[in-house]
N, C-alpha and C positions, 0 to 999 in steps of 0.2 A: 834057751833061742825062741821058743815059743815065745814065753814070755817079754822078753826082750823086742822080738816081731813086733807085739800085740803093742808093744808100749811104745815104740817105735813110729806106728801106723795113729796113735791116740796122738801120737805130739805134732802130725803131721796136716792132720785136721784146719781148719783155717774156722776163724773164731767172727761170727757173724757184728758180734760187741765193740768187740774190740775194733774190725776195722772201722766200724761209726766212725766210734771216736779219732782215730786218725783220718778218715777225707773231712772229717766238721773239725778238723784241726787244723788240719792243710790249705783250706775253704778261706780261716780269720784270716785277717792283714792284722799283720801287727803293726797300729799306727809307731810306735819307736824306732821301729824296726827299718818303716820309709821315713821318716826322717832322719834316724842316724844315716839312709843313705843318700841323700839328700845333702847332707849335710857333709859326707868323705864327698863328693861330688861337685860342691859348690863352686872349685873353681871353673870347672866344666862348663856348671851351669850359670855364671856371672862372665866364661868366656862370650860362653856362643852369645847371649845377652847381648853382649859389647860389639860385639860384630856386624850384629845383624841390627843393632841401630847405627852403630860407622856406618852399614852400607843404607840404610837407607837415611842418612844423614848428605851420606856422598852424590846420593840417589835425589834427596831434596834441593840440591845444592848444583846439582847437575841440570835443572829444569830452568825451562823459559818462564821469566815472572811473565804474570799477564794479570793486566790493572783492568779493570772496568769504570763505569761510568750509566750511569740516569738519570731523566728525565720524567719528571708529570707533566703535562696539559691538561683543559678538560677545554666547555666548548671556550667558545670566544664572547665577548659582554654583550651588548647593545653595539652602545660606544663602537666598539672595531668595528662593526660589519656595517656600519651609516651610509657608507659609502656605497657604497652598490643594494642596501635594500631602500633604493626608492619608491615613497609611497607614491608619485606617480606611474608609478607600472602598473598598479587596480586598476585604475582611467581604460587603459588597452587589455584589460582581459589579458595580462600577462604576468606569473606566479614570480609572488615577493622575496627572495631570498630570506630562509627564517635564521636563526641562530642554527638547530636541528638541523637541518640541509644542508646549512656550510661545512658544520662539522662532521656530519655523516658523510659526505663529500672530502671533509682532507681523509678522516680516515680509510675511505678506502684507498685515497690515492697514493696513501700509506706504506700497503703493501705491495703497490705496486710494482713491476718492475722497470718499469721507465725510473721509478723513482730511485731505485735502487745503482742503476745503470747510473743512474744521473750524480750519484754519490763516486763511486768511481771513479767517474773523471774528474772530485777533489785534485789539484797540483800532490797534498800533499799523502793522500789518501794511494793515490797512483804512483808516487814513489815508494809509497809504505811497501803496495805488494808486488814493483818491480823489483824490489828487494829479495824476493823471494823469489822469484823466476817460476810465478806463475801464470797458469795460462786463462784467459780471458774467461769460457766455463766456470776452471779453477776460481780465480778470483769469487764470481759473481757466487758461488755454491759457498766458501768461506765466509763473505760475505753477511750469509743470509742465516749460517749458521750460529754465528756469535752474535746476531742482528736474536733480541730480545721482544717481541712488541705484544705487551698484555693488554688488550680492547675490554671498553666494558662488558658487562655481560649480563642477558638480562636478568633480575630478579621473579620468578615468580609471589613471592610475599609483596603483601605493597607496602612500599614503605613511604615514612613521609617526604626521605630529602635521596632523590634516586643517585648513586654513585656514577656519575663520569669521566672517570679521571681516567686515563690510560698510559699508562711506563711504559719507558722505552728505555733499553737494556743492551748496554753493547764491550764486548769482550775485544783486546788488543795485547802486543806483547809493548804496545809503544804507546805510552799512557796521552801525549800528544795526540795519538790518533781515534783514542775512544774518543776525545773531545769532542775535534772531527766533524767524524762519519755522525757523532747526535747532533751535531748543530748544521753540520751540513745535511740531512738526513731529510732536520725541524724545518729549514730553512726552501728545501728544492724540493720539498712535499707543497709545502704552503702556497709557489713559484704553479707547482701546476695545478694546486684546486687555486688558484684566481686565474689562472688559464680557463680551467674548465669551468665554473662557472660566468668569469665573461663571455666568453665562446657561446654557452651557450644561449645568455644573453642577449648578447650583439642579436644572434640567429633569429631570436624570437622578434626583435627592435627592429631588425632591419625587414623579416618578414608583412610585418603591419605599417613597414615604408613604401614596401613593395605596393603593397596594396593601395595606399593610402594612394598612391601615386598617381594608381591605375584609376582610380577613383577619382583622382581628380583629372586624370587627362581626359578622362569621358564627361565626368562638369564640365571638362571644357569646352568638347566637340562637342555635347549640347548646346551651353550657348553658340558656338559661333554656327551651326546650325541656324538658331533661333532668331541668330544675327540676321544670318544670311534672309531668313524666310524675313522678318523686318523689313529688311532691304526694300527685298521683292516685292511686301505689301503697301510702302510706301512711294514705291516708284509706279505699281500700276496703281494706285490714287491718284498721283501727278498725273499719271500717264489719265487717267477718266477728268481730272480737273482740268488739264491740258485741250482735250478733247468735246469739253464742253464747252471751257472759254471761247477757244476757238470756233463753234458752232456758234455761241454767242453773240460773236464776233459779226460770224458771218451773216446772221440774219441781222444786227445792226444796219451792215452795208449792204446787203442786198436789201431793207427798210429803206433806209437811208439814200439807196442810187432809186427808188422807186417812186419815193418821197419827189425825187430835183427830177425826173422825168413829172410826174404830175404839171411837178409846178410850172415846168418850161410851159408845159401843155396848155396851163390857165394864164399864165405871162401871154402867151401868142394868142389867145384867144382875150386878152386885155388889151396888148398891139391891134389887136384887129380892130378892136372897138373902138381907143383911141382915139387910131389911123383913122376911122368913118370920120367920127368927131373933131380934126383933125385936130386935137389934142399934142401941141409938143411939150412941154413942160408939164410941171404938177400944179393945178388946177383943184378948185374945193368942187366938189364933186355937188354941194348944192350951187353952186354959180355959175353958171358956165363964163359968166364975161367976167367975173373976176380972174388976176394974172398972175402967175404959181409966186412974184414980186412979195403977192401980201403972203406970202404963209413960211412961217418960218421953221415951220416944224415938221418933217413929214414922218410918217410912223408909219418905221418899215415891216412890225412886227403885227400887224395887224393881219391877220390868212384869210381877214373878206377878201372872195375868190372876183370881187369886183376889185380892179385895182387901176384899169386903165385912166381911170383918174389921173395916176401918175409922170403922164403922156410916153410918146410914143420913144422919146430920147432917152428915158428912164431905165423904159418897157427892154426896151434894143438892146441897152448896155445888163437892163438883168440876166436877159435871156442867152445875151452871148457870154456873158464871162459864169453863167449855170453845166451853157455847151462847152464850156473851154472846160470845165471842171474836172480835173484828172485821179481823183484821190476826196474823201467821203467825209474821211477819220478829221479833223479839225474842224467835225461839225454834226459832229456825236459825243456828245457830252457823256453819257454812259462808256463809250469807247475809250478815256484815259482808265480808268479805274479796270476794266475790264483788262486793258494792256501790260499794263502794271502787275498784274497777278500771274499774267501769261508769266514776264518778266521771272516775276519772284520763283516763279518754277522750274527753271532753268537751272537754278542751284539749291539744294534742299540744303538744307544747311544738317537735320538730322539726318538723311542718307549719307553726308560726306565724316559727319562724325562718329558714324558706323564704322563707313568703309577705315576711319584711322586709326579705327581701334583697335592701340597694343594689349591691353592688360585688360582680363573682363574683371579681374578679383572686385573691384571699386562698385558691380555694378551689378554683383551674385554675394548673397548671402552663403548661398552654398556651396559657391568656390573659396569666400575671406574662408566658411570652416573646415572647408578640410583641407585649405593651405593654412587657419593655426591649429591643427592636429599634427602637419606636416612637418610646422615649424618647431610640434614640444617634442616629438619622435626621433627627429635631427638632435634638437639638446640634451632627451635621456641618450643619443648614442654614445654623445661627446662624453656626459660623464658616468658610461659603465666602463667607457674605454682608461678613461682619466682617471679614472675607480681604484685608490689603493685603501685596501683590506688585510685583515689578519684572521686565517680560520679556525682561533686553535687560545686557547690563552697558558700562558706557559706560568703551572704552578710552581714547578721546581728546577730550577732552569741545570743543565750537566755543570761538572765541576770538573778540572783536572783531579785524579787520582793521584794519590802520593808514597800511598801501597797498594801492594798487588795484590792480591783476592787468589791468587795462586803460582807457589805453590803452596802451602801451610806444613809451612818446616818441624814448629815444634808439634803437629797434630799426627804427621808420620811418623817423627823421630819419637811419640808417642803413642801411637802407635805399634811402631817397630820394635821399639820395647817390651812391650808386652808379653809383642811375638816373640820379640825372642827368649823372652822367663820361659814362655810355654815354653819354646823346645828344647830349652836348655833344660826343663824341668823331664819333661817325654827321653832329650836322649841320655840324663842322669838315669833316670829309676828304667828303662834299657840297659842301658849300659850295665847299673847295679843289679837288675835281672841273670843277667849275662853270669856276671863275675859269683854271685851268688849259686847261680847252676855250678859254676865249674867247682866251686870250691867242695861242694854238697856229691859230685863226682866222685870227684879226685880222694874223700873222705870214702865212698865205697868198694873203691878199689884199693887202697887200704888192708893188708890183713889182719883178720882179726886175732889178737895170743889167748 
């Protein structure tokens, strides 16, 4: 008994070396067994793969088709902005639109909300979104998300040629809508850019027009003041001349009157002498006995105060004539010329012309220069208003897509096939492991013979 017990105890002790070999054997992967398991589960693997691929195919078929089109633009050429890039703008300190500024303005407008809202007003685009029964806000969000604008990026490297291409892409379930959106966006943005650039130029030109018009009005008022001052000066000059002429006329008349009075007094003295000498008719002063019949010529211009020899009859008539004279003007030689000058002063042609002047431009260089400047600005304003130009150059136009970019059915099915195969393999391995464990448990449960 003791021997048997001891023997039993000895056999019941674990052997570490044997356990190590057992664990190592259990940890080893039997590739043949693995392949056999996969092969035995081939129908399951194939079924799962086919089922997943079929589901993916049905899913791909159920997805709506998505189409995409794109366009590429670059800065405009010089000829495209020639109508708005007027060289005459420099003469008035107005910045001349350049290719870079026009293109930058276009790119700014391209991302503006106003441009996208204008696209939504396109009848075809509007109908497309109305069919989806989307709100205005949602339409704008969908349009913004579906549109991809790739703007030129600044490169830190010094390149000989700088890429200024801008790419526009749009995705939609309707191929025609993709084309309509791109073309409408390009044209709408071009219109907004035209309006913006033209408005800026027209504002600047209008400011110059207003300033020039103000200068013109001020200069015209200054010229009018000079005209008024000139008229006043000429009138004062005429008044002075008239006063001088009147003074000369008065002096001549007074002088003539005095001379007439003096002459009357002298003639009266001569009359008394002739009366005393009893000379009634003209006689020769050297011969009192000679009769007036022998005198064929009497010199009335002789101013010799002794004229008694003319006789009392002639002297009496002359005295009477001088006393009855009411106006001396006919006997003043210088008076006729003075009266002409006085009459001429009544109508000063220069003054009348100045008063009748309605246009000062022919008589003022400064006014003519300002008027010429104003006319040029008006011409520029008209040119800018009527200018038609393109703010971009279309390198690659948008096209009507024929094939959808989404869904990629072949890719979906291929990925589903691979994933289905992997899922089938995993399922097969798990099922094989479960079956193997069950088989081992059954073997252990069988009684030992």
